[in-house]
Steps between C-alpha positions, in 0.01 A plus 500: 500500500785741576627468141159582350470848655799654310376333181152652542651844567717467188195403289298791637783743422539357151124533445508867598797563269322330208184701568702823497666407168162412348364841608759702303319651200596407147737723308800689621337758723330835485689789342413864443590626155535833321578590140867458412514873413413594857829588677382350832724202577384365836216572739416397853155363583418838653603684182296258288197565720536879487551506123245233408232668713618846384501615862775762467543556129273449202799514266842338477728795575790344310311483168217750560235244403182396680529196725267240350434206735404175328278245676356164400132425451513170685555465872790256464734390779763730349265800524401408855869478594575839341209665680582340836880489502589815305205738526381374841138524384202277446335488159214715634742761642686505168180559303382765746836682480481542124126576499559785746793633297293484184223711655724739696779557250361377167775235494451194287493167684761237414491356152365142524651214303392137471841332527864549590592508131257788446644686800853456366398613150325808640803594713732444200295748295431765769795673661300614804353159581571296812363149545549170678541157342657162559874528431485230232280736292785750461753272329613659173270800542584870487411575860705568809450316830517760777374289790475128572311323773 
């Protein structure tokens, strides 16, 4: 019986480790991207939040272009992670934030795309755009990764 206890503990630990590995989402991770012509190189989560939500500036100072946040139409795990881990908001808070800004300041809400490939294409073609995608979506594209989660 004494030999069974360490074996059971080892199996339980192994089971937890396997469960944690199985939980990791597919892909290479969430990244925030901007157009390759945008001189911004790196951003902190706080800077992403301030720029994406246009809390301090409506324009990129470095290129004098409007900041254009890009969102996805679906409520994917990637979107949930971006809202929770980067913006520190729920989906309802996010929607309310942009609805209020639209009414108070006549600011357009984020552009909505159906897929990561559409987000990447939009950011490639719009110098002021900022979006979030799975890192694997950026391979060979003309975008710059400024933040990775």
